[in-house]
C-alpha positions as CSV (number, residue, x, y, z in Angstrom):
1,M,-14.4,-5.2,11.5
2,I,-15.6,-5.2,7.9
3,I,-18.4,-7.4,6.5
4,R,-18.9,-7.0,2.8
5,R,-20.9,-8.9,0.1
6,L,-19.1,-9.7,-3.0
7,A,-22.1,-8.7,-5.1
8,E,-21.7,-5.1,-3.8
9,V,-18.0,-4.7,-4.7
10,P,-17.5,-2.9,-8.0
11,A,-15.8,-5.0,-10.7
12,T,-13.1,-3.3,-12.8
13,P,-12.1,-4.7,-16.2
14,M,-8.4,-5.5,-16.3
15,A,-6.7,-3.5,-19.0
16,M,-3.1,-4.7,-19.4
17,N,-1.1,-6.5,-22.1
18,G,-1.9,-10.2,-22.2
19,V,-5.3,-10.0,-20.5
20,R,-8.5,-11.2,-22.1
21,D,-11.9,-10.8,-20.6
22,V,-10.9,-10.5,-16.9
23,S,-12.4,-8.3,-14.2
24,K,-11.2,-7.7,-10.7
25,Q,-13.0,-6.8,-7.4
26,L,-10.9,-5.5,-4.5
27,V,-12.8,-7.0,-1.6
28,V,-10.4,-6.0,1.2
29,G,-7.2,-4.0,1.0
30,S,-5.1,-1.3,2.4
31,A,-7.8,1.3,2.1
32,D,-9.8,-0.8,4.6
33,G,-6.9,-0.7,7.0
34,A,-5.6,-4.2,6.2
35,P,-1.9,-3.9,7.0
36,N,-0.6,-7.2,5.5
37,F,-2.7,-8.7,2.8
38,A,-5.4,-7.9,0.3
39,F,-8.2,-10.1,-1.1
40,R,-9.2,-9.7,-4.7
41,V,-11.7,-11.7,-6.7
42,F,-11.1,-12.3,-10.3
43,T,-13.7,-13.3,-12.8
44,V,-12.5,-14.7,-16.1
45,A,-15.0,-15.0,-18.9
46,P,-15.1,-18.1,-21.1
47,G,-12.1,-18.0,-23.4
48,G,-10.4,-15.4,-21.1
49,H,-7.1,-15.4,-19.4
50,S,-4.7,-13.4,-17.3
51,P,-1.2,-12.5,-18.7
52,H,1.5,-15.2,-18.7
53,H,3.8,-13.4,-16.3
54,S,5.8,-13.5,-13.0
55,H,6.3,-11.0,-10.2
56,D,8.2,-10.8,-6.9
57,V,5.3,-11.5,-4.6
58,E,3.5,-14.7,-3.6
59,H,-0.2,-15.2,-3.9
60,V,-2.7,-17.7,-2.7
61,N,-5.7,-18.5,-4.8
62,Y,-9.0,-20.2,-4.0
63,V,-11.5,-21.2,-6.7
64,I,-15.1,-20.2,-6.1
65,S,-16.8,-21.4,-9.3
66,G,-16.2,-22.4,-12.9
67,Q,-13.5,-24.4,-14.5
68,G,-10.0,-23.1,-15.2
69,A,-6.3,-23.9,-15.3
70,L,-3.2,-22.5,-13.8
71,V,-0.6,-22.4,-16.6
72,D,3.0,-22.8,-15.5
73,G,6.2,-21.5,-17.0
74,D,6.4,-24.5,-19.4
75,G,2.9,-24.0,-20.7
76,R,1.4,-26.9,-18.8
77,L,-2.2,-26.5,-17.8
78,N,-2.9,-27.5,-14.2
79,P,-6.7,-27.9,-13.9
80,L,-8.6,-25.9,-11.2
81,T,-12.1,-26.6,-10.0
82,P,-14.2,-25.1,-7.2
83,G,-12.7,-25.8,-3.8
84,D,-9.1,-25.9,-5.1
85,F,-6.3,-23.8,-3.6
86,A,-3.2,-22.7,-5.6
87,F,-0.1,-21.2,-4.3
88,V,2.1,-19.1,-6.7
89,A,5.6,-18.4,-5.3
90,P,7.5,-15.2,-6.0
91,G,9.1,-15.5,-9.5
92,D,6.8,-18.3,-10.7
93,V,5.7,-17.8,-14.3
94,H,1.9,-18.3,-14.3
95,Q,-1.4,-17.6,-16.1
96,F,-5.0,-18.2,-15.1
97,R,-7.3,-19.4,-17.9
98,N,-11.0,-20.2,-18.1
99,T,-11.3,-23.6,-19.6
100,G,-15.0,-23.9,-19.3
101,S,-18.2,-22.4,-20.6
102,E,-19.1,-20.4,-17.5
103,P,-17.3,-17.6,-15.6
104,F,-14.2,-18.8,-13.8
105,V,-14.1,-17.0,-10.4
106,F,-11.3,-17.2,-7.8
107,I,-10.0,-15.3,-4.8
108,C,-6.4,-14.1,-5.0
109,A,-4.7,-13.0,-1.7
110,V,-1.6,-10.9,-2.1
111,P,0.4,-8.5,0.1
112,T,-1.2,-5.1,0.4
113,A,1.8,-3.5,-1.3
114,Y,0.8,-5.5,-4.5
115,E,-2.9,-5.0,-4.4
């Protein structure tokens, strides 16, 4: 069993094409013995965003705080607020954007092979 406080998990700035002002915390993953899924927490600074991309794995997201949007393949912004869940299917083009003035923080659960 693992119990971990988010504040104690190191944040790593995301360094990839199309990313602006995003950090990631790997809260639980394969190194912890999780065989099937990993939980990551992303913090997107005001004005920041993930890349507009797709991949071959699903992920489930839960918004902890802040205001944001999940941008679809057509560029439509789908608002996200604390308490919202978002499912992104394999192959879905998507992007997470901070649309507010405070950090946009969300959990992203993915298969451990993709963590």
